[in-house]
C-alpha positions as a LaTeX table, in Angstrom:
\begin{tabular}{lrrr}
\hline
Residue & $x$ (\AA) & $y$ (\AA) & $z$ (\AA) \\
\hline
Met1 & 0.00 & 0.00 & 0.00 \\
Ala2 & 1.25 & 3.46 & $-0.89$ \\
Val3 & 0.44 & 6.06 & 1.75 \\
Leu4 & 0.63 & 9.65 & 0.53 \\
Gly5 & 1.32 & 11.78 & 3.59 \\
Ser6 & 3.14 & 11.07 & 6.86 \\
Gly7 & 0.91 & 12.82 & 9.37 \\
Pro8 & $-1.45$ & 11.22 & 11.90 \\
Ala9 & $-3.96$ & 10.05 & 9.24 \\
Gly10 & $-1.29$ & 8.18 & 7.30 \\
Phe11 & 0.36 & 6.60 & 10.32 \\
Tyr12 & $-2.83$ & 5.58 & 12.13 \\
Thr13 & $-4.27$ & 3.97 & 8.99 \\
Ala14 & $-0.97$ & 2.19 & 8.28 \\
Tyr15 & $-0.84$ & 0.91 & 11.86 \\
Lys16 & $-4.31$ & $-0.63$ & 11.69 \\
Val17 & $-3.84$ & $-2.10$ & 8.21 \\
Met18 & $-0.53$ & $-3.71$ & 9.17 \\
Gln19 & $-2.28$ & $-5.21$ & 12.18 \\
Gly20 & $-5.27$ & $-6.47$ & 10.19 \\
Ile21 & $-3.67$ & $-7.79$ & 6.99 \\
Gln22 & $-0.90$ & $-10.34$ & 7.40 \\
Asn23 & 2.40 & $-9.34$ & 5.77 \\
Ala24 & 1.02 & $-6.01$ & 4.55 \\
Ile25 & 3.80 & $-3.73$ & 3.28 \\
Val26 & 3.43 & 0.04 & 3.59 \\
Asp27 & 5.43 & 2.61 & 1.63 \\
Met28 & 4.83 & 6.07 & 3.07 \\
Tyr29 & 5.62 & 9.07 & 0.83 \\
Glu30 & 6.23 & 12.58 & 2.19 \\
Ser31 & 7.06 & 15.79 & 0.32 \\
Leu32 & 9.32 & 17.01 & 3.15 \\
Pro33 & 12.47 & 15.19 & 4.29 \\
Val34 & 10.90 & 14.69 & 7.73 \\
Pro35 & 7.77 & 12.84 & 8.94 \\
Phe36 & 4.81 & 13.52 & 11.25 \\
Gly37 & 3.06 & 16.35 & 9.37 \\
Leu38 & 0.72 & 18.36 & 11.58 \\
Val39 & 2.13 & 16.80 & 14.76 \\
Arg40 & 5.52 & 18.34 & 14.00 \\
Tyr41 & 4.35 & 21.57 & 12.38 \\
Gly42 & 0.84 & 22.25 & 13.69 \\
Val43 & 0.84 & 21.36 & 17.37 \\
Ala44 & 1.62 & 24.31 & 19.64 \\
Pro45 & 5.21 & 24.13 & 20.99 \\
Asp46 & 3.94 & 24.60 & 24.55 \\
His47 & 1.72 & 21.50 & 24.19 \\
Pro48 & 4.41 & 18.78 & 23.93 \\
Glu49 & 2.09 & 16.17 & 25.44 \\
Val50 & $-0.04$ & 16.28 & 22.27 \\
Lys51 & 2.98 & 15.00 & 20.35 \\
Asn52 & 3.10 & 11.77 & 22.36 \\
Cys53 & 1.29 & 10.05 & 19.48 \\
Gln54 & 4.67 & 10.07 & 17.73 \\
Asp55 & 5.63 & 7.13 & 19.95 \\
Lys56 & 3.04 & 5.00 & 18.17 \\
Phe57 & 4.20 & 6.26 & 14.78 \\
Ile58 & 7.81 & 5.36 & 15.60 \\
Glu59 & 6.62 & 1.88 & 16.57 \\
Val60 & 4.90 & 1.54 & 13.17 \\
Ala61 & 8.03 & 2.74 & 11.36 \\
Ser62 & 10.18 & 0.17 & 13.18 \\
Ser63 & 8.47 & $-2.67$ & 11.30 \\
Pro64 & 10.54 & $-4.27$ & 8.50 \\
Asn65 & 7.37 & $-4.02$ & 6.37 \\
Phe66 & 7.35 & $-0.21$ & 6.57 \\
Asn67 & 9.28 & 2.13 & 4.28 \\
Phe68 & 9.48 & 5.91 & 4.64 \\
Ile69 & 10.26 & 7.77 & 1.43 \\
Gly70 & 10.74 & 11.43 & 2.25 \\
Asn71 & 11.55 & 14.46 & 0.10 \\
Ile72 & 9.33 & 13.15 & $-2.73$ \\
Lys73 & 6.85 & 15.40 & $-4.50$ \\
Val74 & 4.02 & 13.45 & $-6.08$ \\
Gly75 & 3.38 & 14.76 & $-9.58$ \\
Gln76 & 6.96 & 15.97 & $-9.93$ \\
Asp77 & 9.37 & 13.28 & $-8.73$ \\
Val78 & 6.90 & 10.48 & $-9.36$ \\
Leu79 & 3.60 & 10.60 & $-11.27$ \\
Leu80 & 0.45 & 9.62 & $-9.41$ \\
Lys81 & $-0.49$ & 7.31 & $-12.27$ \\
Thr82 & 2.73 & 5.38 & $-11.69$ \\
Phe83 & 1.51 & 4.26 & $-8.27$ \\
Thr84 & $-1.48$ & 2.49 & $-9.80$ \\
Asp85 & 0.84 & 0.11 & $-11.67$ \\
His86 & 2.95 & $-0.87$ & $-8.65$ \\
Tyr87 & 0.61 & $-1.09$ & $-5.64$ \\
Asp88 & $-2.46$ & $-2.99$ & $-4.49$ \\
Ala89 & $-3.81$ & 0.13 & $-2.81$ \\
Ile90 & $-3.22$ & 3.86 & $-2.50$ \\
Leu91 & $-4.15$ & 5.83 & 0.60 \\
Phe92 & $-4.50$ & 9.60 & 0.23 \\
Ala93 & $-3.68$ & 11.10 & 3.65 \\
Tyr94 & $-1.85$ & 14.31 & 2.80 \\
Gly95 & $-3.90$ & 16.74 & 4.87 \\
Ala96 & $-4.63$ & 20.38 & 4.08 \\
Ser97 & $-1.95$ & 22.52 & 2.45 \\
Lys98 & $-3.84$ & 25.82 & 2.23 \\
Asp99 & $-5.99$ & 28.00 & 4.45 \\
Arg100 & $-9.41$ & 29.42 & 3.69 \\
Lys101 & $-9.56$ & 33.07 & 2.75 \\
Leu102 & $-12.12$ & 35.68 & 3.74 \\
Gly103 & $-12.44$ & 37.14 & 0.25 \\
Ile104 & $-12.83$ & 40.74 & 1.43 \\
Pro105 & $-11.19$ & 43.99 & 0.19 \\
Gly106 & $-7.61$ & 44.58 & 1.33 \\
Glu107 & $-6.93$ & 40.95 & 2.27 \\
Asp108 & $-4.32$ & 40.32 & $-0.42$ \\
Lys109 & $-3.00$ & 43.88 & $-0.75$ \\
Leu110 & $-2.17$ & 45.23 & 2.70 \\
Ala111 & 0.87 & 44.38 & 4.82 \\
Gly112 & 0.18 & 43.25 & 8.37 \\
Ile113 & $-2.38$ & 40.54 & 7.49 \\
Tyr114 & $-1.35$ & 36.93 & 8.06 \\
Ser115 & $-2.82$ & 33.49 & 7.81 \\
Ala116 & $-2.94$ & 31.71 & 11.17 \\
Arg117 & $-1.80$ & 28.57 & 9.37 \\
Asp118 & 1.27 & 30.37 & 8.03 \\
Phe119 & 2.01 & 31.90 & 11.43 \\
Val120 & 1.74 & 28.55 & 13.23 \\
Gly121 & 3.92 & 26.93 & 10.56 \\
Trp122 & 6.46 & 29.73 & 10.93 \\
Tyr123 & 6.91 & 29.47 & 14.69 \\
Asn124 & 7.01 & 25.67 & 14.37 \\
Gly125 & 9.84 & 25.81 & 11.83 \\
Leu126 & 7.96 & 24.69 & 8.69 \\
Pro127 & 10.34 & 25.41 & 5.78 \\
Glu128 & 7.55 & 26.80 & 3.62 \\
Phe129 & 7.10 & 29.73 & 6.00 \\
Ser130 & 10.63 & 30.28 & 7.30 \\
His131 & 10.74 & 33.70 & 5.58 \\
Leu132 & 7.34 & 34.90 & 6.85 \\
Ala133 & 8.87 & 37.58 & 9.13 \\
Pro134 & 5.60 & 38.70 & 10.80 \\
Gln135 & 5.69 & 42.32 & 11.96 \\
Leu136 & 4.76 & 41.98 & 15.62 \\
Asp137 & 6.37 & 45.27 & 16.60 \\
Val138 & 4.07 & 47.62 & 14.67 \\
Ser139 & 0.94 & 47.48 & 16.84 \\
Asp140 & $-0.06$ & 46.96 & 20.46 \\
Thr141 & $-3.34$ & 45.40 & 19.28 \\
Ala142 & $-3.85$ & 42.21 & 17.26 \\
Val143 & $-7.10$ & 41.00 & 15.71 \\
Ile144 & $-7.65$ & 37.29 & 15.09 \\
Ile145 & $-10.62$ & 36.45 & 12.86 \\
Gly146 & $-12.03$ & 33.07 & 13.82 \\
Gln147 & $-12.78$ & 31.37 & 17.14 \\
Gly148 & $-11.37$ & 27.87 & 16.84 \\
Asn149 & $-8.48$ & 26.25 & 18.68 \\
Val150 & $-5.92$ & 27.51 & 16.17 \\
Ala151 & $-7.10$ & 31.08 & 16.79 \\
Leu152 & $-6.57$ & 30.58 & 20.53 \\
Asp153 & $-3.13$ & 29.05 & 19.88 \\
Val154 & $-2.18$ & 32.24 & 18.03 \\
Ala155 & $-3.61$ & 34.44 & 20.80 \\
Arg156 & $-1.75$ & 32.51 & 23.50 \\
Thr157 & 1.52 & 32.71 & 21.58 \\
Leu158 & 1.15 & 36.48 & 21.20 \\
Leu159 & 0.29 & 37.03 & 24.87 \\
Lys160 & 2.52 & 34.54 & 26.63 \\
Asp161 & 5.81 & 35.58 & 28.22 \\
Val162 & 8.34 & 34.60 & 25.57 \\
Asp163 & 10.76 & 33.35 & 28.21 \\
Thr164 & 8.32 & 30.53 & 29.05 \\
Leu165 & 8.59 & 29.35 & 25.43 \\
Arg166 & 12.39 & 29.17 & 25.24 \\
His167 & 12.51 & 25.58 & 26.52 \\
Thr168 & 10.05 & 24.40 & 23.84 \\
Asp169 & 10.89 & 23.38 & 20.27 \\
Met170 & 9.71 & 26.74 & 18.92 \\
Ser171 & 12.26 & 28.00 & 16.40 \\
Glu172 & 14.91 & 30.44 & 17.63 \\
Gln173 & 13.91 & 32.74 & 14.78 \\
Ala174 & 10.35 & 32.89 & 16.12 \\
Leu175 & 11.52 & 33.43 & 19.70 \\
Ala176 & 13.65 & 36.37 & 18.57 \\
Thr177 & 10.69 & 37.96 & 16.77 \\
Leu178 & 8.28 & 37.36 & 19.66 \\
Ser179 & 10.75 & 38.93 & 22.10 \\
Lys180 & 10.39 & 42.19 & 20.16 \\
Ser181 & 6.59 & 42.02 & 19.99 \\
Lys182 & 4.60 & 45.07 & 21.12 \\
Val183 & 1.26 & 43.25 & 21.25 \\
Lys184 & $-0.56$ & 43.94 & 24.53 \\
Arg185 & $-4.18$ & 43.32 & 23.52 \\
Val186 & $-5.72$ & 40.59 & 21.38 \\
His187 & $-9.25$ & 40.46 & 19.94 \\
Val188 & $-10.49$ & 36.99 & 18.94 \\
Val189 & $-13.47$ & 37.71 & 16.70 \\
Gly190 & $-16.32$ & 35.46 & 15.56 \\
Arg191 & $-19.46$ & 35.77 & 13.42 \\
Arg192 & $-21.71$ & 34.03 & 15.93 \\
Gly193 & $-22.22$ & 34.04 & 19.68 \\
Pro194 & $-20.52$ & 32.45 & 22.71 \\
Met195 & $-22.75$ & 29.36 & 22.53 \\
Gln196 & $-21.54$ & 28.64 & 18.97 \\
Val197 & $-17.78$ & 28.84 & 19.45 \\
Ser198 & $-15.66$ & 25.96 & 18.17 \\
Phe199 & $-12.69$ & 26.19 & 20.58 \\
Thr200 & $-12.38$ & 23.68 & 23.41 \\
Ile201 & $-12.39$ & 24.12 & 27.18 \\
Lys202 & $-8.71$ & 23.25 & 27.52 \\
Glu203 & $-7.60$ & 25.98 & 25.13 \\
Val204 & $-9.65$ & 28.78 & 26.67 \\
Arg205 & $-8.81$ & 27.74 & 30.24 \\
Glu206 & $-5.11$ & 28.00 & 29.41 \\
Leu207 & $-5.58$ & 31.55 & 28.16 \\
Met208 & $-7.57$ & 32.48 & 31.26 \\
Lys209 & $-4.67$ & 31.37 & 33.47 \\
Leu210 & $-1.85$ & 33.23 & 31.72 \\
Pro211 & 0.09 & 35.33 & 34.26 \\
Ser212 & $-0.32$ & 39.12 & 33.90 \\
Val213 & $-3.03$ & 38.63 & 31.24 \\
Ala214 & $-6.66$ & 39.63 & 31.87 \\
Phe215 & $-9.82$ & 38.62 & 30.03 \\
Glu216 & $-12.28$ & 41.33 & 29.08 \\
Pro217 & $-15.75$ & 40.31 & 30.39 \\
Ile218 & $-18.35$ & 39.15 & 27.85 \\
Asp219 & $-21.59$ & 41.07 & 27.42 \\
Gly220 & $-24.01$ & 39.26 & 29.73 \\
Ser221 & $-26.87$ & 39.58 & 27.25 \\
Leu222 & $-25.09$ & 37.08 & 25.00 \\
Leu223 & $-24.99$ & 34.42 & 27.71 \\
Pro224 & $-27.85$ & 32.27 & 29.08 \\
Pro225 & $-29.30$ & 33.60 & 32.36 \\
Asp226 & $-29.26$ & 30.08 & 33.81 \\
Ile227 & $-26.54$ & 27.64 & 32.77 \\
Ser228 & $-27.71$ & 24.77 & 34.99 \\
Ser229 & $-29.81$ & 23.18 & 32.23 \\
Leu230 & $-27.04$ & 23.26 & 29.60 \\
Pro231 & $-25.33$ & 20.04 & 28.48 \\
Arg232 & $-22.24$ & 19.24 & 30.59 \\
Thr233 & $-19.59$ & 20.43 & 28.14 \\
Ala234 & $-21.49$ & 23.60 & 27.24 \\
Lys235 & $-22.09$ & 24.31 & 30.93 \\
Arg236 & $-18.40$ & 23.99 & 31.79 \\
Leu237 & $-17.34$ & 26.18 & 28.87 \\
Thr238 & $-19.95$ & 28.85 & 29.61 \\
Lys239 & $-19.00$ & 28.96 & 33.29 \\
Leu240 & $-15.38$ & 29.43 & 32.27 \\
Leu241 & $-16.34$ & 32.37 & 30.05 \\
Ile242 & $-18.49$ & 33.91 & 32.78 \\
Asp243 & $-15.83$ & 33.55 & 35.48 \\
Gly244 & $-13.13$ & 34.93 & 33.19 \\
Ser245 & $-9.62$ & 35.46 & 34.50 \\
Ser246 & $-8.74$ & 36.00 & 38.13 \\
Leu247 & $-6.68$ & 39.05 & 37.22 \\
Pro248 & $-8.65$ & 42.31 & 36.81 \\
Leu249 & $-8.04$ & 44.44 & 33.74 \\
Ala250 & $-6.64$ & 47.27 & 35.83 \\
Gly251 & $-3.85$ & 45.07 & 37.17 \\
Ala252 & $-2.88$ & 43.40 & 33.91 \\
Ser253 & $-0.09$ & 44.27 & 31.50 \\
Lys254 & $-1.85$ & 42.42 & 28.67 \\
Ser255 & $-5.45$ & 41.51 & 27.87 \\
Trp256 & $-7.61$ & 39.61 & 25.44 \\
Ala257 & $-11.23$ & 39.60 & 24.41 \\
Leu258 & $-13.72$ & 37.39 & 22.63 \\
Asn259 & $-15.69$ & 39.62 & 20.29 \\
Phe260 & $-18.94$ & 38.05 & 19.08 \\
Leu261 & $-21.44$ & 38.69 & 16.27 \\
Leu262 & $-18.94$ & 40.47 & 14.04 \\
Ser263 & $-18.33$ & 39.54 & 10.41 \\
Pro264 & $-15.27$ & 41.10 & 8.69 \\
Val265 & $-16.10$ & 43.12 & 5.59 \\
Glu266 & $-12.91$ & 45.07 & 4.84 \\
Phe267 & $-9.28$ & 45.55 & 5.81 \\
Met268 & $-8.55$ & 49.28 & 5.85 \\
Ser269 & $-5.32$ & 51.17 & 5.31 \\
Ser270 & $-4.25$ & 54.59 & 6.51 \\
Ser271 & $-4.07$ & 56.69 & 3.37 \\
Ser272 & $-2.08$ & 59.42 & 5.09 \\
Val273 & 0.55 & 57.48 & 7.03 \\
Asn274 & 1.16 & 54.18 & 5.23 \\
Pro275 & $-1.33$ & 53.35 & 2.46 \\
Ser276 & 0.11 & 49.88 & 1.93 \\
His277 & $-0.24$ & 48.75 & 5.57 \\
Leu278 & $-3.24$ & 47.66 & 7.59 \\
Asp279 & $-4.73$ & 50.30 & 9.86 \\
Ala280 & $-8.10$ & 48.83 & 10.92 \\
Val281 & $-10.51$ & 45.96 & 10.36 \\
Asn282 & $-14.13$ & 46.84 & 9.59 \\
Phe283 & $-16.89$ & 44.48 & 10.68 \\
Gln284 & $-20.61$ & 44.17 & 10.05 \\
Thr285 & $-22.57$ & 43.50 & 13.23 \\
Met286 & $-24.55$ & 40.26 & 13.13 \\
Lys287 & $-27.57$ & 38.99 & 15.05 \\
Leu288 & $-28.58$ & 35.48 & 16.04 \\
Ile289 & $-31.80$ & 34.24 & 14.45 \\
Gly290 & $-34.13$ & 31.35 & 15.16 \\
Ala291 & $-36.10$ & 30.16 & 18.16 \\
Asp292 & $-33.14$ & 28.73 & 20.06 \\
Gln293 & $-30.18$ & 31.09 & 20.10 \\
Leu294 & $-28.35$ & 28.77 & 22.50 \\
Asp295 & $-28.22$ & 26.08 & 19.81 \\
Pro296 & $-24.57$ & 25.41 & 18.81 \\
Ala297 & $-25.80$ & 25.37 & 15.20 \\
Ala298 & $-27.75$ & 28.66 & 15.48 \\
Lys299 & $-27.59$ & 30.88 & 12.38 \\
Val300 & $-26.86$ & 34.60 & 12.11 \\
Asp301 & $-28.07$ & 37.41 & 9.91 \\
Trp302 & $-26.75$ & 40.86 & 9.02 \\
Thr303 & $-27.72$ & 44.08 & 10.78 \\
Asp304 & $-27.23$ & 47.64 & 9.50 \\
Glu305 & $-24.55$ & 48.40 & 12.07 \\
Arg306 & $-20.80$ & 48.44 & 11.53 \\
Gln307 & $-17.86$ & 48.38 & 13.90 \\
Ser308 & $-14.16$ & 49.04 & 13.38 \\
Ile309 & $-11.20$ & 47.77 & 15.38 \\
Pro310 & $-8.00$ & 49.80 & 14.87 \\
Thr311 & $-4.95$ & 47.57 & 14.40 \\
Ser312 & $-1.89$ & 47.09 & 12.24 \\
Leu313 & $-1.78$ & 43.33 & 12.85 \\
Ala314 & $-4.45$ & 40.81 & 11.86 \\
Phe315 & $-4.68$ & 37.04 & 11.44 \\
Arg316 & $-7.34$ & 35.08 & 9.61 \\
Ser317 & $-8.10$ & 31.73 & 11.24 \\
Ile318 & $-11.23$ & 30.41 & 9.55 \\
Gly319 & $-10.03$ & 26.94 & 8.63 \\
Tyr320 & $-7.64$ & 24.96 & 6.50 \\
Gln321 & $-8.30$ & 23.63 & 3.02 \\
Ser322 & $-7.07$ & 20.59 & 1.11 \\
Glu323 & $-6.18$ & 20.72 & $-2.56$ \\
Pro324 & $-6.11$ & 18.00 & $-5.23$ \\
Leu325 & $-2.78$ & 16.38 & $-6.07$ \\
Pro326 & $-1.44$ & 16.68 & $-9.62$ \\
Gly327 & $-2.66$ & 13.78 & $-11.72$ \\
Met328 & $-5.75$ & 12.89 & $-9.70$ \\
Ala329 & $-8.16$ & 13.47 & $-12.57$ \\
Glu330 & $-6.01$ & 11.29 & $-14.82$ \\
Ile331 & $-6.55$ & 8.25 & $-12.57$ \\
Gly332 & $-10.26$ & 8.96 & $-12.11$ \\
Val333 & $-10.13$ & 10.49 & $-8.62$ \\
Gly334 & $-12.68$ & 13.25 & $-8.06$ \\
Phe335 & $-12.03$ & 16.18 & $-5.76$ \\
Asp336 & $-14.78$ & 18.36 & $-4.31$ \\
Lys337 & $-13.17$ & 21.82 & $-4.31$ \\
Arg338 & $-16.06$ & 23.41 & $-2.43$ \\
Arg339 & $-15.72$ & 21.06 & 0.54 \\
Gly340 & $-12.00$ & 20.49 & 0.05 \\
Ile341 & $-12.24$ & 16.70 & 0.17 \\
Ile342 & $-11.71$ & 13.70 & $-2.11$ \\
Asn343 & $-15.01$ & 12.14 & $-3.17$ \\
Asn344 & $-15.50$ & 9.13 & $-0.89$ \\
Asp345 & $-18.23$ & 6.95 & 0.59 \\
Tyr346 & $-17.67$ & 8.33 & 4.12 \\
Tyr347 & $-15.83$ & 5.12 & 5.07 \\
Gly348 & $-12.73$ & 6.17 & 3.14 \\
Arg349 & $-13.37$ & 4.31 & $-0.13$ \\
Leu350 & $-12.92$ & 6.57 & $-3.15$ \\
Ile351 & $-15.90$ & 6.87 & $-5.46$ \\
Ser352 & $-16.25$ & 7.94 & $-9.05$ \\
Pro353 & $-17.13$ & 11.64 & $-9.43$ \\
Thr354 & $-19.92$ & 10.71 & $-11.83$ \\
Asn355 & $-22.27$ & 9.48 & $-9.10$ \\
Glu356 & $-21.19$ & 9.89 & $-5.49$ \\
Arg357 & $-24.06$ & 7.88 & $-3.99$ \\
Asn358 & $-23.78$ & 4.77 & $-6.15$ \\
Pro359 & $-21.64$ & 2.10 & $-4.42$ \\
Ala360 & $-21.04$ & 0.51 & $-7.82$ \\
Asn361 & $-18.83$ & 3.48 & $-8.62$ \\
Leu362 & $-16.22$ & 2.64 & $-5.99$ \\
Ile363 & $-12.69$ & 3.07 & $-7.37$ \\
Pro364 & $-10.79$ & $-0.19$ & $-6.76$ \\
Gly365 & $-7.85$ & 0.02 & $-4.38$ \\
Met366 & $-8.08$ & 3.73 & $-3.59$ \\
Tyr367 & $-8.81$ & 5.15 & $-0.16$ \\
Cys368 & $-8.49$ & 8.35 & 1.86 \\
Ala369 & $-8.18$ & 9.32 & 5.53 \\
Gly370 & $-7.95$ & 12.45 & 7.65 \\
Trp371 & $-8.72$ & 15.93 & 6.44 \\
Val372 & $-8.85$ & 15.02 & 2.74 \\
Lys373 & $-11.58$ & 12.56 & 3.69 \\
Arg374 & $-13.80$ & 14.53 & 6.07 \\
Gly375 & $-12.59$ & 18.13 & 5.89 \\
Pro376 & $-10.19$ & 20.02 & 8.18 \\
Thr377 & $-11.99$ & 19.60 & 11.49 \\
Gly378 & $-11.30$ & 18.02 & 14.85 \\
Val379 & $-8.23$ & 17.17 & 16.88 \\
Ile380 & $-5.71$ & 14.33 & 16.52 \\
Ala381 & $-8.02$ & 11.93 & 18.40 \\
Asn382 & $-10.71$ & 12.53 & 15.76 \\
Thr383 & $-8.18$ & 11.83 & 13.02 \\
Met384 & $-7.24$ & 8.57 & 14.74 \\
Glu385 & $-10.86$ & 7.39 & 14.81 \\
Asp386 & $-11.38$ & 8.47 & 11.22 \\
Ser387 & $-8.20$ & 6.69 & 10.09 \\
Phe388 & $-9.13$ & 3.49 & 11.90 \\
Ala389 & $-12.47$ & 3.53 & 10.07 \\
Thr390 & $-10.68$ & 3.77 & 6.72 \\
Ala391 & $-8.33$ & 0.97 & 7.76 \\
Glu392 & $-11.27$ & $-1.25$ & 8.67 \\
Ala393 & $-12.71$ & $-0.64$ & 5.19 \\
Ile394 & $-9.40$ & $-1.64$ & 3.58 \\
Ile395 & $-9.13$ & $-4.76$ & 5.75 \\
Ala396 & $-12.73$ & $-5.78$ & 5.00 \\
Asp397 & $-12.29$ & $-5.23$ & 1.26 \\
Trp398 & $-9.12$ & $-7.33$ & 1.25 \\
Ala399 & $-10.79$ & $-10.14$ & 3.21 \\
Asn400 & $-13.80$ & $-10.08$ & 0.87 \\
Lys401 & $-11.53$ & $-10.20$ & $-2.19$ \\
Thr402 & $-12.90$ & $-6.91$ & $-3.46$ \\
Pro403 & $-11.01$ & $-5.73$ & $-6.58$ \\
Phe404 & $-7.83$ & $-3.76$ & $-5.83$ \\
Leu405 & $-5.15$ & $-2.26$ & $-8.08$ \\
Leu406 & $-2.65$ & $-4.23$ & $-10.17$ \\
Gly407 & $-0.23$ & $-4.84$ & $-7.32$ \\
Gly408 & 3.54 & $-5.04$ & $-7.63$ \\
Asp409 & 6.70 & $-4.42$ & $-5.68$ \\
Gly410 & 5.95 & $-0.85$ & $-4.70$ \\
Trp411 & 8.97 & 1.31 & $-3.90$ \\
Glu412 & 11.36 & $-1.43$ & $-4.91$ \\
Ser413 & 10.09 & $-1.05$ & $-8.49$ \\
Leu414 & 10.06 & 2.75 & $-8.39$ \\
Lys415 & 13.32 & 3.74 & $-6.70$ \\
Glu416 & 15.50 & 3.52 & $-9.82$ \\
Glu417 & 13.04 & 5.58 & $-11.87$ \\
Val418 & 12.89 & 8.25 & $-9.16$ \\
Ala419 & 16.69 & 8.31 & $-8.78$ \\
Ala420 & 17.06 & 8.75 & $-12.56$ \\
Lys421 & 15.07 & 11.99 & $-12.26$ \\
Gly422 & 17.65 & 13.32 & $-9.82$ \\
Ala423 & 15.40 & 13.22 & $-6.78$ \\
Arg424 & 17.12 & 12.70 & $-3.45$ \\
Thr425 & 14.99 & 10.55 & $-1.18$ \\
Val426 & 15.13 & 10.32 & 2.60 \\
Ser427 & 14.73 & 6.96 & 4.35 \\
Trp428 & 13.62 & 6.38 & 7.94 \\
Glu429 & 17.26 & 5.83 & 8.88 \\
Asp430 & 18.07 & 9.20 & 7.30 \\
Trp431 & 15.28 & 10.83 & 9.31 \\
Leu432 & 16.78 & 9.42 & 12.50 \\
Lys433 & 20.03 & 11.19 & 11.64 \\
Ile434 & 18.17 & 14.48 & 11.08 \\
Asp435 & 16.33 & 13.91 & 14.35 \\
Ala436 & 19.61 & 13.35 & 16.21 \\
Ala437 & 21.13 & 16.49 & 14.68 \\
Glu438 & 18.11 & 18.59 & 15.72 \\
Arg439 & 18.27 & 17.23 & 19.25 \\
Ser440 & 21.98 & 18.06 & 19.45 \\
Arg441 & 21.26 & 21.62 & 18.30 \\
Gly442 & 18.52 & 21.89 & 20.90 \\
Lys443 & 20.69 & 20.59 & 23.72 \\
Leu444 & 23.08 & 23.48 & 23.20 \\
Leu445 & 20.13 & 25.86 & 23.67 \\
Gly446 & 18.58 & 24.09 & 26.65 \\
Lys447 & 15.61 & 22.69 & 24.73 \\
Glu448 & 14.48 & 19.34 & 23.33 \\
Arg449 & 15.34 & 20.19 & 19.73 \\
Glu450 & 16.07 & 23.06 & 17.39 \\
Lys451 & 14.46 & 22.20 & 14.07 \\
Phe452 & 16.06 & 22.82 & 10.72 \\
Thr453 & 13.89 & 25.38 & 8.96 \\
Ser454 & 14.94 & 24.51 & 5.41 \\
Ser455 & 14.93 & 21.24 & 3.51 \\
Gln456 & 18.44 & 22.02 & 2.29 \\
Asp457 & 19.76 & 22.12 & 5.87 \\
Met458 & 17.98 & 18.86 & 6.67 \\
Leu459 & 19.59 & 17.14 & 3.70 \\
Ala460 & 22.99 & 18.72 & 4.39 \\
Cys461 & 23.30 & 16.91 & 7.70 \\
Leu462 & 23.08 & 13.60 & 5.78 \\
Asp463 & 26.20 & 14.37 & 3.71 \\
\hline
\end{tabular}
């Protein structure tokens, strides 16, 4: 089986398939020289416990039936169609490579506006964003558009004492930039109300407990008068929002706020001072509609009112988005660009784009897991469950002798062709050398590791 992507979805599916199908061989392909995807580059540096799932992935990779092939770009170093001639099955598990945009005036023209995905990748050392250079020293106020966990990760990173991050695996480049930050106040803005937020209790509690950081109280009219009848999770979250932080605003050096019922309509510049740089974000005020405004799925509608928040620093955090791989259409794989997923039967089996609901249109031997299967939602535990479901489908299909691809010797048949193109591949043994080098760099700085922030540097330590 060829697994395209080395994040949680790829590893968890591989783990289950190797358990359920005797002598199954997995070749895992990754565009970067290093594995682990979102675990390495998406998990907040101050949440190292979330990365413990890597222990399971390392166990999977230790099997003699597992091959890691890093630094390979599908569609460039090897054509997607080539996989169909050399494998029984292909698993698409490559995650989401883009972020969703707001599509409002000024978004792509003004300096000072960043994607939360890019920012998180930057402080986590993702090579793609090593040159981001966010300007954190131009404003004492930051606006984050979106109210999910990633938005709160960004807020916490901006507000936290940088010295408490120096022992983490955050890049030294990011630590240097954060040490010069002038941000003292953060607005985390959402289109709906406090009962519709998508962040979790753990994330907001952590922000509430930051030393020297106060939470600006929420307008009581947006909260239920009696929380006792709310479901357990909603009750705990609402109580947390009502209680706020123990530190009053007057005694805090920094603060943050959750701003509700605001939909961004325009990024504004200052025509007199710096016409190319952000100066404010304009919002349309929204209102909740429907009989039950406490419903997590409650809808909103526009009002005639507008509100502006002055700032020279803004982040959009409204979700990630997957994209199709080059060559998908050629092998009959359909991609729903609106939802950002590969067409599948919800169990991970790929289906023909001609008729999504007809099981007869299943594409033999092709599967998907993770965000390209269900969309970019949930935490790593959700991805594990989702991946196990795909693995169970693969195992069942194999047991039932459902048609698969042509089969073959996988990477053993492809390595010479790839080498002839001049591509330099990275094996699991090579990754262990990169890992050791990063840990040595980190030890000198008093931290677990200092990541290489360019693929060239990663490869250089193998020479």
